[in-house]
KOLVOGU-366985 format. One record per residue (C-alpha): x, y, z; residue in three letters. Coordinates in Angstrom, 3 decimals. Example, Ala and Ser with C-alpha at 12.3 -4.5 7.8 and 13.67 -1.06 7.14 Angstrom:
! KOLVOGU-366985
12.300,-4.500,7.800,ALA
13.670,-1.060,7.140,SER
! end
This chain:
! KOLVOGU-366985
76.407,105.326,109.186,MET
79.865,104.377,108.154,ALA
82.781,105.712,110.109,ALA
84.527,108.767,108.709,ARG
88.278,109.936,109.171,VAL
89.315,113.634,108.442,LEU
92.915,114.011,107.161,VAL
94.144,117.407,107.898,ILE
97.252,117.866,105.521,ASP
98.672,120.522,103.068,ASP
100.355,117.920,100.899,SER
97.874,116.689,98.006,PRO
100.141,113.507,97.501,MET
99.812,112.526,100.941,THR
96.304,113.128,101.156,VAL
95.636,111.223,98.070,GLN
97.641,108.224,99.244,LEU
96.282,108.064,102.771,ILE
92.666,108.410,101.209,SER
93.101,105.769,98.684,GLU
94.408,103.372,101.306,ALA
91.511,104.448,103.809,LEU
88.828,104.024,101.219,THR
90.208,100.864,99.869,ALA
89.990,99.492,103.488,ALA
86.252,100.434,103.399,GLY
86.627,103.447,105.527,ILE
85.001,106.984,104.504,GLY
87.678,109.859,104.437,VAL
87.335,113.602,103.885,ASP
90.545,116.034,103.802,SER
91.257,119.612,104.672,ALA
94.356,121.596,103.882,SER
93.785,124.847,105.688,ASP
91.706,126.471,108.555,LEU
88.817,127.397,105.978,ALA
88.411,123.904,104.643,SER
88.655,122.392,108.133,LEU
85.843,124.614,109.548,ASP
83.775,123.656,106.469,ALA
84.370,119.967,106.975,ARG
83.638,120.166,110.753,LEU
80.516,122.178,110.108,ASP
79.023,119.656,107.704,SER
80.347,116.203,109.068,ASN
80.975,114.246,111.797,THR
84.309,112.377,112.262,TYR
85.417,109.314,114.554,GLU
89.234,110.047,113.931,VAL
91.190,113.000,112.777,VAL
94.764,113.031,111.360,LEU
96.758,116.121,111.610,VAL
99.853,116.755,109.771,ASP
102.523,118.278,112.256,VAL
103.940,120.985,110.048,ASN
101.749,123.054,107.851,MET
102.522,126.700,106.364,PRO
99.478,128.230,108.019,GLU
99.264,126.173,111.373,MET
101.098,123.441,113.508,TYR
99.562,120.261,114.070,GLY
99.810,120.376,117.674,ASP
98.036,123.695,117.804,ASP
95.363,122.242,115.658,VAL
94.643,119.356,118.072,VAL
94.449,121.784,120.679,GLU
91.931,123.990,118.750,PHE
89.833,120.877,117.898,LEU
89.539,119.924,121.591,ARG
89.128,123.307,123.161,VAL
87.324,125.398,120.686,GLN
85.339,123.090,118.429,ARG
85.000,120.574,121.489,ARG
85.451,117.495,119.158,LEU
85.236,114.198,120.580,SER
87.096,112.346,117.954,ALA
90.130,110.436,118.470,LYS
93.022,112.969,117.542,LEU
96.385,111.649,115.829,PHE
99.348,113.591,114.820,LEU
100.561,112.439,111.333,TYR
104.134,113.162,110.490,SER
107.618,112.117,109.185,ASP
109.346,113.454,112.046,LEU
111.296,111.245,114.178,PRO
109.345,109.020,116.646,GLU
110.797,110.655,119.927,HIS
109.735,113.793,118.569,GLU
106.355,112.870,117.752,LEU
105.580,111.354,121.289,ILE
106.795,114.579,122.704,GLU
104.438,116.802,120.520,LYS
101.376,114.166,121.283,MET
101.878,114.588,125.050,LYS
102.041,118.194,124.800,HIS
99.134,118.744,122.581,SER
96.765,116.109,124.357,GLY
96.680,114.006,121.181,ALA
95.307,110.475,121.357,ASP
98.197,109.057,119.585,GLY
100.411,109.512,116.537,TYR
101.301,107.885,113.134,VAL
104.613,108.127,111.758,ALA
104.275,108.455,108.058,LYS
107.656,106.212,107.895,SER
105.802,103.176,108.895,GLN
103.841,103.206,105.711,GLY
100.228,103.137,104.419,LEU
99.371,99.799,105.833,GLU
100.423,100.798,109.461,ALA
98.519,103.998,109.214,ALA
95.151,101.987,108.099,VAL
95.840,99.465,110.983,GLU
96.320,102.269,113.654,THR
93.130,104.163,112.477,ILE
91.036,100.776,112.243,ARG
92.250,100.105,115.853,ASP
90.931,103.343,116.909,ALA
87.745,103.064,115.289,LEU
87.293,99.648,116.888,GLU
88.161,101.251,120.238,GLY
85.561,104.029,119.751,ALA
82.946,101.273,119.393,GLY
82.873,101.849,115.618,GLN
82.363,98.514,113.660,VAL
84.511,99.198,110.438,VAL
82.981,96.121,108.384,LYS
81.251,97.265,105.160,HIS
79.597,95.836,102.080,ARG
81.827,95.697,99.084,VAL
80.967,95.266,95.546,LEU
83.795,93.849,93.481,VAL
82.932,94.578,89.666,VAL
85.429,92.882,87.322,ASP
85.635,90.268,84.544,ASP
88.886,88.906,85.915,SER
88.120,85.834,87.882,GLU
91.832,85.963,89.602,PRO
91.260,89.470,90.420,THR
87.945,88.741,92.050,VAL
89.295,86.116,94.154,ARG
92.089,87.844,95.191,LEU
90.103,90.834,96.269,LEU
87.115,88.749,97.788,LYS
89.482,86.795,99.888,ALA
91.302,89.525,101.263,GLU
88.122,91.483,102.298,LEU
86.298,88.896,103.680,GLU
89.249,88.199,105.902,ALA
88.921,91.552,107.231,LYS
85.555,91.163,108.068,GLY
83.717,92.841,105.314,HIS
80.662,91.433,103.390,GLU
81.636,90.790,99.688,VAL
79.483,90.718,96.803,MET
80.997,90.225,93.110,THR
79.899,91.034,89.256,ALA
81.591,90.061,86.276,ASN
80.311,93.582,84.495,GLY
78.258,96.608,84.790,ALA
74.608,94.828,84.160,ASP
74.958,92.501,87.114,ALA
76.425,95.287,89.182,ALA
73.764,97.827,88.354,THR
71.240,95.234,89.562,LYS
72.883,94.758,92.671,ILE
73.215,98.483,93.432,ILE
69.734,99.274,92.537,LEU
68.391,96.744,95.085,LYS
68.671,98.555,98.513,LYS
68.986,95.396,100.652,LYS
72.214,94.520,98.342,THR
73.330,98.349,97.893,ARG
76.993,98.345,98.684,PRO
78.899,101.131,100.946,ASP
82.139,100.487,98.354,LEU
82.476,99.565,94.759,VAL
86.124,98.364,93.431,LEU
85.558,99.054,89.808,LEU
87.520,97.720,86.699,ASP
88.042,100.129,84.124,VAL
87.946,97.724,80.960,ASN
85.254,95.487,80.789,MET
83.139,94.181,77.961,PRO
79.811,96.211,77.380,GLY
79.584,99.307,79.644,VAL
83.165,100.091,80.846,ASN
84.057,101.069,84.577,GLY
84.264,104.736,83.550,GLU
80.484,104.855,82.468,GLU
79.521,102.861,85.418,LEU
81.092,105.112,87.814,CYS
79.695,107.999,86.227,ARG
76.246,106.320,86.371,PHE
76.795,105.819,90.239,ILE
78.202,109.298,90.857,LYS
75.440,111.169,89.141,THR
72.558,109.444,90.931,ASN
71.397,110.888,94.044,SER
70.042,107.421,95.289,LEU
73.534,106.221,95.455,PHE
75.224,109.246,97.261,ALA
76.511,107.130,100.035,GLY
78.293,104.478,97.575,ILE
82.114,105.093,97.338,GLN
83.793,104.092,93.937,VAL
87.479,103.179,93.827,VAL
88.803,102.337,90.607,PHE
90.835,98.868,90.660,CYS
92.801,98.746,87.268,SER
96.065,98.005,85.322,ALA
95.941,101.308,83.706,ALA
98.800,103.800,84.129,ASP
98.795,106.450,86.769,GLU
97.859,109.173,84.460,ALA
94.860,107.365,83.089,GLU
93.512,106.412,86.484,LEU
94.028,110.091,87.911,GLN
92.179,111.267,85.012,ARG
89.393,108.821,85.450,LEU
89.062,109.739,89.123,VAL
88.736,113.452,88.330,LYS
86.527,112.973,85.281,SER
84.029,110.549,86.850,CYS
84.144,111.825,90.429,GLY
85.520,108.650,91.943,ALA
86.926,108.585,95.524,ASP
90.350,107.047,94.429,GLY
92.275,103.931,92.657,TYR
94.080,101.078,93.350,VAL
96.571,99.487,90.716,ARG
96.267,95.839,90.143,LYS
99.992,95.366,89.941,ASP
100.094,96.548,93.813,GLN
97.705,93.723,94.624,LEU
99.804,91.096,92.709,ILE
103.130,92.133,94.006,ALA
101.289,92.048,97.761,ARG
99.991,88.501,97.091,GLU
103.731,87.300,95.734,ILE
105.175,88.978,99.053,LEU
102.599,86.971,101.216,ASP
103.747,83.806,99.390,LEU
107.239,84.364,100.178,LEU
106.888,85.308,104.119,THR
! end
């Protein structure tokens, strides 16, 4: 079973950003915004890492950590997640008994690396089978190289037909599908619906990887039940920065 992370935060934007970053890294993620949704998540799932926002309207993060440890007897690693100054986060971490902290100011990549380290320290092997579906050879090459460098098994398909053949076979069924939107024949929107409406594929996460604008990608995520999206221009920008460093 893939490792899972629970993000407790009342900010939809923060939840969306960290969820997309974790999903793209092959890490399963759920979220809770209040005590009721937190209890519901804990009753139905097991988590290896929990990120807890410090300041929320209904509860303080350090109190939530104590609640999770004492009342829920959670064995997961607990991290405070906040934009507070680092010295304040360290004090709150010590006071609450959290296992660590993640400063939002450090960016999403730092947060993902912290969580990855925590999962590996807990004996969770965060390596997954990823299927990249895109008719653009440069995009496929870029994604494949980056994911393989992080230890994931990567398969590729240049369209929905080839992707479906891979998904249907249990031996090659992926944990995560990185899916282009605009492809010849069956497009990404249709393929995502096929995956998300089939109970056989309940464990597969789908993330759109597209050059479409933010509004369109957000619409697709909601209408198809996808787990998130990554814009292609972000990938290109990262590749350029790597060349310059």
